[in-house]
N, CA, C and O of each residue as an XYZ file, in Angstrom:
888
protein
N      15.225      0.583      6.081
C      15.993      0.415      4.749
C      15.297      1.250      3.789
O      14.140      1.607      4.008
N      15.998      1.623      2.618
C      15.486      2.406      1.540
C      15.877      1.846      0.325
O      16.856      1.107      0.222
N      15.031      2.223     -0.752
C      15.371      1.890     -2.137
C      15.266      3.189     -2.934
O      14.363      4.013     -2.792
N      16.318      3.285     -3.812
C      16.383      4.582     -4.520
C      16.432      4.188     -6.076
O      17.204      3.325     -6.494
N      15.569      4.874     -6.869
C      15.562      4.774     -8.271
C      15.943      6.037     -8.873
O      15.153      6.978     -8.804
N      17.164      6.183     -9.507
C      17.757      7.436     -9.779
C      17.912      7.556    -11.325
O      18.530      6.687    -11.940
N      17.382      8.571    -11.925
C      17.538      8.934    -13.297
C      18.636      9.977    -13.436
O      18.401     11.144    -13.120
N      19.771      9.621    -13.875
C      21.028     10.509    -13.977
C      21.149     11.203    -15.216
O      20.886     10.609    -16.262
N      21.540     12.465    -15.218
C      21.834     13.042    -16.394
C      23.149     13.949    -16.127
O      23.084     14.921    -15.376
N      24.311     13.589    -16.763
C      25.525     14.278    -16.556
C      25.551     15.725    -17.134
O      24.987     16.000    -18.194
N      26.192     16.582    -16.431
C      26.231     17.976    -16.990
C      27.236     18.208    -17.935
O      27.209     19.187    -18.681
N      28.261     17.230    -17.951
C      29.402     17.385    -18.742
C      29.563     16.330    -19.927
O      30.493     16.344    -20.734
N      28.544     15.441    -19.906
C      28.638     14.440    -21.045
C      27.260     13.887    -21.268
O      26.387     14.038    -20.413
N      27.049     13.278    -22.346
C      25.683     12.624    -22.630
C      25.674     11.347    -21.880
O      26.500     10.460    -22.099
N      24.691     11.255    -20.952
C      24.543      9.977    -20.208
C      23.107      9.693    -20.114
O      22.464     10.317    -19.270
N      22.468      8.771    -20.925
C      21.059      8.560    -20.898
C      20.765      7.300    -20.119
O      19.590      7.043    -19.859
N      21.626      6.579    -19.768
C      21.294      5.311    -19.026
C      20.539      5.595    -17.821
O      20.634      6.666    -17.221
N      19.716      4.542    -17.434
C      18.856      4.670    -16.381
C      19.515      3.769    -15.146
O      19.780      2.589    -15.375
N      19.738      4.260    -14.019
C      20.452      3.460    -13.049
C      19.543      3.086    -11.911
O      18.914      3.934    -11.277
N      19.485      1.698    -11.651
C      18.856      1.240    -10.449
C      19.824      1.222     -9.415
O      20.825      0.513     -9.520
N      19.596      2.014     -8.322
C      20.531      2.056     -7.278
C      20.209      1.110     -6.072
O      19.114      1.171     -5.514
N      21.102      0.311     -5.716
C      20.931     -0.849     -4.814
C      21.323     -0.510     -3.485
O      22.119      0.419     -3.345
N      20.868     -1.149     -2.444
C      21.407     -1.046     -1.111
C      22.841     -1.462     -1.115
O      23.629     -0.853     -0.390
N      23.243     -2.434     -1.860
C      24.545     -2.941     -1.907
C      24.935     -3.430     -3.260
O      24.097     -4.054     -3.912
N      26.090     -3.215     -3.735
C      26.529     -3.824     -5.064
C      27.773     -4.604     -4.821
O      28.661     -4.041     -4.182
N      27.977     -5.917     -5.275
C      29.191     -6.674     -5.038
C      29.747     -7.171     -6.329
O      29.002     -7.675     -7.170
N      31.008     -7.047     -6.513
C      31.743     -7.440     -7.732
C      32.164     -8.943     -7.616
O      32.264     -9.703     -8.579
N      32.395     -9.265     -6.324
C      32.743    -10.692     -6.106
C      31.818    -11.260     -4.995
O      32.086    -11.224     -3.794
N      30.707    -11.782     -5.539
C      29.506    -12.020     -4.580
C      29.766    -12.995     -3.532
O      30.126    -14.135     -3.828
N      29.600    -12.607     -2.269
C      29.541    -13.500     -1.203
C      28.102    -13.799     -0.843
O      27.222    -13.059     -1.284
N      27.805    -14.817     -0.085
C      26.338    -14.975      0.318
C      25.668    -13.914      1.062
O      26.268    -13.260      1.915
N      24.450    -13.724      0.770
C      23.694    -12.722      1.424
C      22.514    -13.305      2.048
O      21.751    -14.004      1.381
N      22.289    -13.040      3.421
C      21.172    -13.522      4.268
C      20.109    -12.533      4.410
O      20.406    -11.374      4.703
N      18.790    -12.917      4.212
C      17.670    -12.108      4.483
C      16.698    -12.864      5.692
O      16.585    -14.089      5.716
N      16.144    -12.141      6.498
C      15.110    -12.680      7.432
C      13.993    -13.317      6.568
O      13.676    -12.876      5.464
N      13.449    -14.343      7.135
C      12.406    -15.112      6.464
C      11.168    -14.370      6.148
O      10.443    -14.705      5.211
N      10.890    -13.244      7.011
C       9.825    -12.378      6.748
C      10.001    -11.172      5.893
O       9.069    -10.441      5.558
N      11.326    -10.994      5.539
C      11.785     -9.856      4.625
C      11.323    -10.002      3.183
O      11.219    -11.125      2.691
N      11.043     -8.896      2.485
C      10.896     -8.850      1.142
C      12.222     -8.475      0.660
O      12.926     -7.771      1.385
N      12.716     -8.929     -0.674
C      13.963     -8.554     -1.111
C      14.029     -8.796     -2.650
O      13.208     -9.498     -3.240
N      15.008     -8.198     -3.214
C      15.226     -8.339     -4.670
C      16.889     -8.552     -4.791
O      17.682     -7.947     -4.069
N      17.226     -9.380     -5.680
C      18.577     -9.703     -6.017
C      18.752     -9.678     -7.454
O      17.955    -10.286     -8.169
N      19.739     -9.018     -7.949
C      20.031     -8.755     -9.445
C      21.446     -9.305     -9.707
O      22.411     -8.924     -9.044
N      21.534    -10.185    -10.665
C      22.782    -10.869    -11.164
C      23.134    -10.570    -12.463
O      22.284    -10.762    -13.333
N      24.350    -10.085    -12.805
C      24.687     -9.896    -14.184
C      25.639    -11.098    -14.544
O      26.653    -11.382    -13.906
N      25.172    -11.764    -15.652
C      25.925    -12.933    -16.000
C      26.057    -13.102    -17.585
O      25.131    -12.990    -18.388
N      27.412    -13.397    -17.881
C      27.773    -13.718    -19.237
C      27.866    -15.345    -19.395
O      28.860    -15.891    -18.917
N      26.936    -16.091    -20.005
C      26.967    -17.493    -19.810
C      28.056    -18.089    -20.756
O      28.379    -17.487    -21.780
N      28.585    -19.212    -20.421
C      29.315    -20.114    -21.263
C      28.780    -21.476    -21.132
O      28.135    -21.798    -20.134
N      29.029    -22.326    -22.137
C      28.527    -23.753    -22.133
C      29.135    -24.424    -20.891
O      30.327    -24.302    -20.608
N      28.233    -25.160    -20.141
C      28.786    -25.909    -18.938
C      29.282    -27.242    -19.353
O      28.698    -27.887    -20.224
N      30.405    -27.692    -18.715
C      30.871    -29.035    -18.906
C      30.309    -30.070    -18.036
O      30.464    -31.271    -18.256
N      29.599    -29.554    -16.961
C      28.927    -30.399    -16.018
C      27.837    -29.547    -15.356
O      27.762    -28.348    -15.626
N      27.024    -30.109    -14.530
C      25.930    -29.470    -13.845
C      26.610    -28.271    -13.037
O      27.589    -28.475    -12.319
N      26.086    -27.119    -13.180
C      26.588    -25.905    -12.479
C      25.504    -25.103    -11.948
O      24.378    -25.191    -12.436
N      25.792    -24.254    -10.889
C      24.791    -23.383    -10.289
C      25.124    -21.873    -10.375
O      26.200    -21.428     -9.975
N      24.267    -21.200    -10.849
C      24.482    -19.685    -11.055
C      24.113    -19.005     -9.646
O      24.910    -18.222     -9.128
N      22.954    -19.306     -9.073
C      22.507    -18.730     -7.812
C      21.451    -19.665     -7.248
O      20.669    -20.283     -7.969
N      21.469    -19.739     -5.897
C      20.480    -20.549     -5.162
C      20.063    -19.799     -3.874
O      20.781    -18.952     -3.343
N      18.907    -20.156     -3.433
C      18.326    -19.629     -2.126
C      18.039    -20.852     -1.162
O      17.238    -21.730     -1.482
N      18.688    -20.865     -0.044
C      18.425    -22.052      0.763
C      17.714    -21.448      2.048
O      17.912    -20.282      2.389
N      16.916    -22.266      2.707
C      16.162    -21.909      4.025
C      17.019    -22.397      5.129
O      17.653    -23.451      5.085
N      17.001    -21.537      6.158
C      17.797    -21.894      7.407
C      16.887    -21.745      8.618
O      16.004    -20.891      8.696
N      17.184    -22.677      9.591
C      16.409    -22.549     10.852
C      17.085    -21.680     11.782
O      18.101    -21.075     11.440
N      16.532    -21.565     13.068
C      17.032    -20.683     13.922
C      18.420    -21.010     14.573
O      19.035    -20.162     15.219
N      18.877    -22.274     14.371
C      20.236    -22.622     14.713
C      21.329    -22.595     13.673
O      22.462    -23.019     13.903
N      20.933    -22.058     12.475
C      21.856    -22.052     11.417
C      22.017    -23.251     10.577
O      23.031    -23.407      9.897
N      20.986    -24.161     10.603
C      21.077    -25.455      9.889
C      20.179    -25.322      8.444
O      19.069    -24.792      8.481
N      20.631    -25.738      7.427
C      19.952    -25.763      6.213
C      18.842    -26.625      6.359
O      19.078    -27.774      6.731
N      17.596    -26.263      6.120
C      16.372    -26.996      6.256
C      16.309    -27.952      5.061
O      16.289    -27.516      3.910
N      16.277    -29.278      5.347
C      16.259    -30.232      4.235
C      17.692    -30.846      3.947
O      17.826    -31.919      3.361
N      18.721    -30.102      4.393
C      20.064    -30.515      4.055
C      20.574    -29.966      2.734
O      19.857    -29.222      2.064
N      21.727    -30.293      2.365
C      22.356    -29.778      1.127
C      21.719    -29.973     -0.117
O      21.972    -29.220     -1.058
N      20.786    -31.061     -0.236
C      20.137    -31.242     -1.404
C      18.813    -30.493     -1.639
O      18.091    -30.710     -2.612
N      18.538    -29.550     -0.627
C      17.288    -28.775     -0.697
C      17.595    -27.355     -0.762
O      18.514    -26.831     -0.133
N      16.669    -26.653     -1.668
C      16.810    -25.209     -1.969
C      15.361    -24.690     -2.145
O      14.489    -25.416     -2.622
N      15.127    -23.431     -1.755
C      13.948    -22.783     -2.063
C      13.874    -22.451     -3.651
O      12.851    -22.564     -4.326
N      15.080    -22.042     -4.105
C      15.273    -21.719     -5.504
C      16.672    -22.179     -5.920
O      17.626    -22.046     -5.154
N      16.793    -22.733     -7.162
C      18.222    -23.114     -7.737
C      18.099    -22.711     -9.124
O      17.138    -23.087     -9.794
N      19.098    -21.899     -9.644
C      19.195    -21.562    -11.070
C      20.446    -22.308    -11.440
O      21.460    -22.166    -10.757
N      20.418    -23.139    -12.547
C      21.566    -24.058    -12.840
C      21.704    -24.150    -14.335
O      20.832    -23.752    -15.106
N      22.854    -24.700    -14.711
C      23.128    -25.006    -16.148
C      23.490    -26.602    -16.114
O      24.096    -27.141    -15.188
N      23.056    -27.196    -17.174
C      23.356    -28.739    -17.354
C      24.457    -28.841    -18.287
O      24.694    -27.922    -19.071
N      25.158    -29.925    -18.250
C      26.316    -30.099    -19.123
C      25.935    -29.964    -20.553
O      24.885    -30.439    -20.987
N      26.759    -29.340    -21.256
C      26.489    -29.109    -22.751
C      25.654    -27.915    -23.182
O      25.383    -27.707    -24.365
N      25.253    -27.136    -22.177
C      24.363    -26.082    -22.559
C      24.742    -24.786    -21.683
O      25.333    -24.849    -20.605
N      24.334    -23.663    -22.275
C      24.477    -22.389    -21.644
C      23.099    -21.826    -21.071
O      23.007    -20.786    -20.420
N      22.027    -22.679    -21.414
C      20.712    -22.218    -20.968
C      20.634    -22.306    -19.461
O      21.244    -23.206    -18.884
N      19.931    -21.438    -18.806
C      19.521    -21.498    -17.286
C      18.304    -22.192    -16.963
O      17.196    -21.863    -17.387
N      18.548    -23.183    -16.182
C      17.253    -23.947    -15.718
C      16.827    -23.469    -14.286
O      17.664    -23.316    -13.396
N      15.608    -23.262    -14.122
C      15.060    -22.756    -12.808
C      14.327    -23.788    -12.088
O      13.441    -24.402    -12.683
N      14.572    -24.021    -10.989
C      13.945    -25.030    -10.071
C      13.532    -24.418     -8.800
O      14.339    -23.754     -8.149
N      12.160    -24.627     -8.356
C      11.727    -24.108     -7.126
C      11.275    -25.211     -6.166
O      10.814    -26.272     -6.587
N      11.420    -24.935     -4.873
C      10.909    -25.945     -3.893
C      11.672    -27.268     -4.008
O      11.017    -28.289     -4.222
N      12.977    -27.332     -3.886
C      13.764    -28.534     -4.222
C      13.921    -29.201     -2.839
O      14.204    -28.569     -1.821
N      13.720    -30.493     -2.888
C      13.903    -31.370     -1.822
C      14.761    -32.686     -2.191
O      14.293    -33.566     -2.914
N      15.885    -32.740     -1.707
C      16.803    -33.920     -2.091
C      17.041    -33.903     -3.704
O      16.961    -34.918     -4.396
N      17.341    -32.620     -4.196
C      17.575    -32.325     -5.551
C      16.531    -32.571     -6.483
O      16.785    -32.736     -7.677
N      15.231    -32.614     -5.974
C      14.071    -32.773     -6.740
C      13.104    -31.542     -6.500
O      12.816    -31.164     -5.365
N      12.644    -30.969     -7.604
C      11.698    -29.939     -7.459
C      10.309    -30.494     -7.345
O       9.587    -30.719     -8.316
N       9.962    -30.715     -6.002
C       8.777    -31.526     -5.655
C       7.482    -30.832     -6.208
O       6.520    -31.502     -6.581
N       7.497    -29.497     -6.244
C       6.238    -28.830     -6.773
C       6.123    -28.565     -8.137
O       5.133    -27.987     -8.586
N       7.178    -28.991     -8.930
C       7.191    -28.786    -10.329
C       7.326    -27.401    -10.765
O       6.908    -27.065    -11.873
N       7.895    -26.554     -9.949
C       8.110    -25.121    -10.055
C       9.437    -25.037    -10.992
O      10.572    -24.970    -10.520
N       9.163    -25.050    -12.296
C      10.387    -25.006    -13.241
C      10.300    -24.042    -14.288
O       9.187    -23.675    -14.665
N      11.353    -23.583    -14.807
C      11.371    -22.728    -15.963
C      12.731    -22.638    -16.622
O      13.700    -23.079    -16.005
N      12.882    -22.122    -17.789
C      14.108    -22.078    -18.545
C      14.393    -20.618    -19.161
O      13.503    -19.933    -19.665
N      15.633    -20.254    -19.070
C      16.023    -18.891    -19.657
C      17.006    -19.355    -20.717
O      18.144    -19.757    -20.475
N      16.449    -19.259    -21.914
C      17.376    -19.725    -23.115
C      18.453    -18.494    -23.387
O      18.104    -17.318    -23.495
N      19.698    -18.920    -23.471
C      20.711    -17.829    -23.646
C      21.707    -18.404    -24.781
O      21.736    -19.596    -25.088
N      22.458    -17.482    -25.322
C      23.518    -17.919    -26.294
C      24.904    -17.706    -25.508
O      25.277    -16.652    -24.991
N      25.566    -18.898    -25.528
C      26.938    -18.955    -24.980
C      27.863    -17.876    -25.521
O      28.009    -17.739    -26.736
N      28.470    -17.132    -24.661
C      29.552    -16.215    -25.158
C      28.944    -14.968    -25.749
O      29.634    -14.160    -26.371
N      27.574    -14.805    -25.540
C      26.917    -13.659    -26.033
C      27.037    -12.434    -24.979
O      27.834    -12.340    -24.046
N      26.053    -11.542    -25.369
C      26.042    -10.447    -24.358
C      25.636    -10.769    -23.056
O      24.876    -11.722    -22.883
N      26.090    -10.028    -22.022
C      25.645    -10.196    -20.651
C      24.160    -10.173    -20.526
O      23.494     -9.503    -21.315
N      23.600    -10.878    -19.565
C      22.269    -10.843    -19.307
C      22.028    -10.516    -17.771
O      22.962    -10.637    -16.978
N      20.901    -10.145    -17.397
C      20.549     -9.826    -16.112
C      19.342    -10.844    -15.550
O      18.308    -11.083    -16.175
N      19.661    -11.343    -14.359
C      18.649    -12.251    -13.747
C      18.270    -11.612    -12.427
O      19.085    -11.378    -11.536
N      17.014    -11.355    -12.368
C      16.415    -10.651    -11.206
C      15.379    -11.579    -10.480
O      14.445    -12.128    -11.065
N      15.656    -11.697     -9.094
C      14.814    -12.503     -8.276
C      14.224    -11.530     -7.246
O      14.878    -10.676     -6.646
N      12.890    -11.764     -7.110
C      12.120    -10.927     -6.112
C      11.461    -11.903     -5.090
O      10.949    -12.958     -5.462
N      11.494    -11.538     -3.887
C      10.542    -12.194     -2.896
C       9.655    -11.164     -2.387
O      10.045    -10.141     -1.825
N       8.300    -11.513     -2.632
C       7.259    -10.700     -2.137
C       6.344    -11.505     -1.142
O       5.566    -12.305     -1.661
N       6.346    -11.405      0.015
C       5.638    -12.196      0.838
C       6.142    -13.716      0.838
O       7.278    -14.016      1.205
N       5.288    -14.558      0.436
C       5.722    -15.927      0.173
C       5.967    -16.318     -1.162
O       6.053    -17.516     -1.431
N       6.093    -15.412     -2.064
C       6.151    -15.780     -3.542
C       7.538    -15.306     -4.011
O       8.000    -14.233     -3.624
N       8.196    -16.128     -4.856
C       9.435    -15.822     -5.536
C       9.163    -15.698     -7.095
O       8.479    -16.517     -7.710
N       9.734    -14.653     -7.637
C       9.529    -14.466     -9.038
C      10.967    -14.155     -9.696
O      11.762    -13.368     -9.184
N      11.191    -14.808    -10.796
C      12.438    -14.640    -11.605
C      12.225    -13.983    -12.754
O      11.322    -14.423    -13.467
N      12.947    -12.850    -13.192
C      12.924    -12.276    -14.412
C      14.357    -12.314    -15.120
O      15.391    -12.566    -14.500
N      14.304    -12.041    -16.456
C      15.442    -12.175    -17.179
C      15.493    -11.185    -18.243
O      14.411    -10.773    -18.661
N      16.706    -10.675    -18.818
C      16.774     -9.901    -19.952
C      16.107    -10.503    -21.082
O      16.314    -11.695    -21.312
N      15.285     -9.786    -21.862
C      14.607    -10.261    -23.057
C      13.212    -10.811    -22.857
O      12.444    -10.934    -23.811
N      12.860    -11.167    -21.533
C      11.617    -11.880    -21.119
C      10.579    -10.788    -20.808
O      10.907     -9.737    -20.258
N       9.355    -11.059    -21.165
C       8.284    -10.156    -20.733
C       7.546    -10.750    -19.580
O       6.945    -11.816    -19.709
N       7.576    -10.101    -18.477
C       7.107    -10.659    -17.222
C       7.941    -11.693    -16.597
O       9.035    -11.929    -17.109
N       7.573    -12.322    -15.580
C       8.418    -13.321    -14.931
C       8.582    -14.548    -15.627
O       7.591    -15.046    -16.162
N       9.788    -15.161    -15.705
C      10.136    -16.402    -16.381
C       9.509    -17.574    -15.484
O       9.106    -18.627    -15.977
N       9.469    -17.284    -14.127
C       8.877    -18.290    -13.222
C       8.433    -17.592    -11.961
O       9.162    -16.732    -11.468
N       7.341    -17.895    -11.439
C       6.811    -17.334    -10.209
C       6.099    -18.374     -9.458
O       5.179    -19.002     -9.984
N       6.498    -18.594     -8.200
C       5.869    -19.655     -7.412
C       5.860    -19.383     -5.930
O       6.643    -18.594     -5.401
N       4.920    -20.082     -5.267
C       4.907    -19.891     -3.772
C       5.968    -20.770     -3.024
O       6.151    -21.940     -3.360
N       6.600    -20.230     -2.094
C       7.595    -20.988     -1.311
C       6.674    -22.085     -0.491
O       5.612    -21.775      0.049
N       7.178    -23.277     -0.479
C       6.470    -24.344      0.141
C       6.694    -24.289      1.683
O       7.723    -24.733      2.191
N       5.763    -23.768      2.349
C       5.890    -23.596      3.859
C       6.035    -24.953      4.588
O       6.669    -25.071      5.636
N       5.413    -25.952      3.967
C       5.589    -27.246      4.632
C       6.855    -27.892      4.570
O       7.350    -28.499      5.519
N       7.486    -27.733      3.213
C       8.815    -28.210      3.104
C       9.850    -27.453      3.852
O      10.829    -28.031      4.325
N       9.665    -26.220      3.967
C      10.613    -25.334      4.593
C      10.075    -24.779      5.999
O      10.384    -23.670      6.435
N       9.299    -25.617      6.603
C       8.683    -25.253      7.867
C       9.831    -24.873      8.904
O      10.843    -25.565      9.022
N       9.616    -23.818      9.583
C      10.581    -23.343     10.589
C      11.669    -22.417     10.093
O      12.625    -22.125     10.811
N      11.514    -21.930      8.795
C      12.557    -21.104      8.243
C      12.621    -19.772      8.932
O      11.600    -19.100      9.081
N      13.883    -19.348      9.386
C      14.067    -18.120      9.979
C      14.769    -17.225      9.125
O      14.658    -16.007      9.265
N      15.536    -17.780      8.187
C      16.191    -16.895      7.182
C      16.279    -17.588      5.721
O      15.905    -18.749      5.552
N      16.751    -16.866      4.781
C      16.991    -17.356      3.482
C      18.327    -16.793      3.048
O      18.517    -15.577      3.024
N      19.331    -17.744      2.679
C      20.682    -17.312      2.233
C      20.747    -17.407      0.666
O      20.428    -18.433      0.064
N      21.148    -16.355      0.103
C      21.314    -16.297     -1.413
C      22.843    -16.611     -1.573
O      23.689    -15.975     -0.944
N      23.135    -17.554     -2.386
C      24.512    -18.017     -2.771
C      24.815    -18.037     -4.193
O      23.920    -18.427     -4.943
N      25.911    -17.687     -4.678
C      26.351    -17.819     -6.077
C      27.380    -18.892     -6.232
O      28.355    -19.015     -5.491
N      27.093    -19.658     -7.248
C      28.089    -20.622     -7.405
C      28.072    -21.751     -6.442
O      29.098    -22.396     -6.227
N      26.917    -22.020     -5.840
C      26.829    -23.007     -4.846
C      25.221    -23.333     -4.668
O      24.354    -22.562     -5.081
N      24.949    -24.527     -4.026
C      23.658    -24.934     -3.779
C      23.398    -25.445     -2.341
O      24.365    -25.708     -1.627
N      22.230    -25.586     -1.920
C      22.068    -26.051     -0.614
C      22.732    -25.377      0.593
O      23.002    -26.003      1.618
N      22.990    -24.037      0.419
C      23.437    -23.190      1.423
C      25.039    -23.088      1.430
O      25.629    -22.430      2.288
N      25.709    -23.798      0.394
C      27.069    -23.674      0.329
C      27.943    -24.768     -0.387
O      29.171    -24.699     -0.429
N      27.245    -25.731     -0.918
C      27.844    -26.750     -1.658
C      28.402    -26.280     -2.973
O      27.631    -26.001     -3.891
N      29.673    -26.182     -3.105
C      30.218    -25.398     -4.375
C      29.826    -26.128     -5.612
O      29.901    -27.352     -5.719
N      29.383    -25.280     -6.590
C      29.116    -25.893     -7.906
C      29.082    -24.727     -8.905
O      28.045    -24.467     -9.516
N      30.291    -23.976     -9.084
C      30.317    -22.810     -9.800
C      29.901    -22.867    -11.193
O      30.119    -23.862    -11.885
N      29.227    -21.685    -11.680
C      28.708    -21.673    -13.066
C      30.040    -21.279    -13.914
O      30.951    -20.657    -13.367
N      30.104    -21.663    -15.241
C      31.264    -21.508    -16.025
C      31.467    -20.088    -16.512
O      32.599    -19.653    -16.724
N      30.390    -19.377    -16.685
C      30.376    -17.920    -17.201
C      30.912    -16.994    -16.217
O      31.377    -17.405    -15.154
N      30.867    -15.729    -16.533
C      31.319    -14.611    -15.762
C      30.241    -13.897    -15.126
O      29.401    -13.279    -15.781
N      30.242    -13.973    -13.690
C      29.314    -13.280    -12.909
C      29.854    -11.857    -12.691
O      30.926    -11.636    -12.126
N      29.010    -10.877    -13.194
C      29.482     -9.442    -12.948
C      28.865     -8.982    -11.691
O      28.596     -9.768    -10.783
N      28.623     -7.631    -11.626
C      28.133     -7.042    -10.424
C      26.799     -7.687     -9.854
O      25.928     -8.071    -10.634
N      26.675     -7.784     -8.663
C      25.464     -8.259     -8.057
C      24.877     -7.240     -7.147
O      25.545     -6.701     -6.265
N      23.630     -6.982     -7.366
C      22.992     -5.939     -6.603
C      21.795     -6.569     -5.607
O      21.086     -7.510     -5.961
N      21.700     -6.002     -4.502
C      20.630     -6.489     -3.459
C      19.870     -5.294     -2.884
O      20.445     -4.261     -2.540
N      18.639     -5.470     -2.801
C      17.753     -4.448     -2.095
C      16.828     -5.113     -1.090
O      16.284     -6.174     -1.395
N      16.630     -4.568      0.047
C      15.672     -5.037      1.061
C      14.321     -4.643      0.779
O      13.661     -4.031      1.619
N      13.824     -4.980     -0.451
C      12.489     -4.526     -0.840
C      12.202     -5.174     -2.154
O      13.076     -5.841     -2.708
N      10.940     -5.000     -2.715
C      10.554     -5.625     -3.892
C      10.665     -4.567     -5.011
O      10.011     -3.533     -4.876
N      11.395     -4.728     -6.045
C      11.431     -3.851     -7.140
C      10.024     -3.813     -7.847
O       9.293     -4.798     -7.958
N       9.734     -2.527     -8.321
C       8.485     -2.349     -9.056
C       8.676     -2.911    -10.519
O       9.796     -3.196    -10.944
N       7.573     -3.049    -11.237
C       7.671     -3.500    -12.656
C       8.603     -2.650    -13.360
O       9.438     -3.164    -14.105
N       8.537     -1.273    -13.180
C       9.371     -0.326    -13.936
C      10.830     -0.436    -13.657
O      11.686     -0.256    -14.523
N      11.108     -0.769    -12.288
C      12.541     -1.021    -12.003
C      13.034     -2.298    -12.516
O      14.180     -2.376    -12.960
N      12.222     -3.338    -12.485
C      12.641     -4.571    -13.113
C      12.981     -4.362    -14.559
O      14.025     -4.794    -15.049
N      12.071     -3.687    -15.236
C      12.348     -3.408    -16.712
C      13.680     -2.687    -16.797
O      14.519     -3.052    -17.620
N      13.886     -1.725    -16.010
C      15.086     -0.943    -16.153
C      16.414     -1.881    -15.908
O      17.328     -1.919    -16.731
N      16.417     -2.624    -14.698
C      17.525     -3.329    -14.404
C      17.755     -4.600    -15.235
O      18.819     -5.217    -15.167
N      16.754     -4.970    -16.003
C      16.751     -6.162    -16.808
C      17.661     -5.801    -18.168
O      18.053     -6.708    -18.902
N      17.936     -4.513    -18.413
C      18.649     -4.124    -19.524
C      20.121     -3.978    -19.068
O      20.420     -3.071    -18.291
N      21.065     -4.866    -19.540
C      22.444     -4.858    -19.037
C      23.186     -3.596    -19.420
O      24.316     -3.401    -18.973
N      22.588     -2.719    -20.241
C      23.322     -1.440    -20.479
C      22.976     -0.356    -19.359
O      23.599      0.699    -19.237
N      21.956     -0.728    -18.594
C      21.679      0.179    -17.421
C      22.498     -0.161    -16.156
O      22.435     -1.297    -15.687
N      23.223      0.744    -15.624
C      24.138      0.359    -14.636
C      23.426      0.054    -13.260
O      22.383      0.641    -12.974
N      24.004     -0.877    -12.404
C      23.466     -1.205    -11.150
C      24.641     -0.690    -10.189
O      25.789     -1.130    -10.246
N      24.250      0.197     -9.392
C      25.234      0.925     -8.527
C      24.840      0.986     -7.080
O      23.654      0.926     -6.755
N      25.850      1.110     -6.170
C      25.408      1.261     -4.674
C      24.800      2.675     -4.542
O      25.022      3.551     -5.377
N      24.118      2.834     -3.585
C      23.486      4.162     -3.252
C      24.552      5.194     -2.915
O      25.341      5.048     -1.982
N      24.528      6.297     -3.768
C      25.537      7.343     -3.501
C      25.224      8.239     -2.428
O      24.039      8.419     -2.148
N      26.219      8.884     -1.725
C      25.854      9.912     -0.784
C      25.642     11.268     -1.528
O      25.939     11.373     -2.719
N      25.135     12.282     -0.825
C      24.786     13.423     -1.386
C      26.040     14.164     -1.899
O      26.067     14.795     -2.956
N      27.081     14.023     -1.043
C      28.286     14.618     -1.371
C      28.982     14.015     -2.631
O      29.668     14.687     -3.401
N      28.736     12.676     -2.764
C      29.277     12.059     -4.004
C      28.561     12.555     -5.238
O      29.173     12.799     -6.278
N      27.248     12.700     -5.107
C      26.516     13.187     -6.277
C      26.917     14.536     -6.649
O      26.962     14.854     -7.837
N      27.218     15.368     -5.699
C      27.650     16.747     -5.963
C      29.034     16.741     -6.572
O      29.353     17.563     -7.431
N      29.863     15.797     -6.115
C      31.285     15.775     -6.715
C      31.183     15.341     -8.191
O      31.903     15.803     -9.076
N      30.291     14.475     -8.362
C      30.264     13.963     -9.889
C      29.573     14.964    -10.752
O      29.546     14.791    -11.970
N      29.005     16.019    -10.185
C      28.240     16.919    -11.089
C      26.967     16.315    -11.693
O      26.691     16.551    -12.869
N      26.211     15.571    -10.954
C      25.091     14.796    -11.484
C      23.857     15.463    -11.113
O      23.642     15.733     -9.931
N      22.962     15.773    -12.103
C      21.563     16.294    -11.777
C      20.573     15.024    -12.071
O      20.800     14.190    -12.947
N      19.598     15.012    -11.320
C      18.632     13.872    -11.576
C      17.601     13.927    -10.631
O      17.570     14.799     -9.762
N      16.660     12.953    -10.759
C      15.413     12.897    -10.056
C      15.554     11.595     -9.276
O      15.768     10.522     -9.840
N      15.429     11.728     -7.989
C      15.527     10.505     -7.191
C      14.126     10.221     -6.456
O      13.552     11.099     -5.813
N      13.721      9.165     -6.578
C      12.448      8.661     -5.978
C      12.807      7.646     -4.895
O      13.420      6.605     -5.130
N      12.364      8.041     -3.646
C      12.771      7.311     -2.508
C      11.624      6.764     -1.825
O      10.619      7.449     -1.634
N      11.728      5.473     -1.418
C      10.684      4.922     -0.663
C      11.277      4.163      0.566
O      12.189      3.353      0.407
N      10.777      4.420      1.721
C      11.304      3.807      2.890
C      10.428      2.630      3.406
O       9.201      2.684      3.329
N      11.036      1.648      3.893
C      10.234      0.490      4.414
C      10.577      0.256      5.919
O      10.027     -0.651      6.543
């Protein structure tokens, strides 16, 4: 797998935005599954609205080798939610039976109906970190509870659902979602946290030539 950071400069128009190029970009996100030993990054563009009831923006559930959610539908490695009457995003880690047992919690304060924001999740080894537009450094960083999620063979990332598929859609607009089979660097996280910077799928060489794009591509293979 590879990750590409591309600084694009159009030959026919002024285009100064810095684009982080993902392995995949989805406009209508379906769940994405990663192996338990894999590092990864997930970027979600979201325009929040006030929730009328508890709602979930994104969650990560652990699965065993037979495709079962470890701990059942009330358990998640990570859950980012909104509570009734608020647009703020509440972050919960190591959830068992709807309870964040390890106290891994954080909040992303947002304005309802305001500008889109980016929420970036990275998994590096056994640590999850969550970043957001306007925040310096991670809003929350914690170790995955290996006792609570013992036997995990994969992690499924879901939007608008928790516990691996229990629907609880967030009221705002989910824009493009990008995924990378790697951990973004601090510079890349800073770039992608700005909603003005596009998140796009990796282009082919022919596509770049057709677009008349000149740039510098930094590639790293894992």
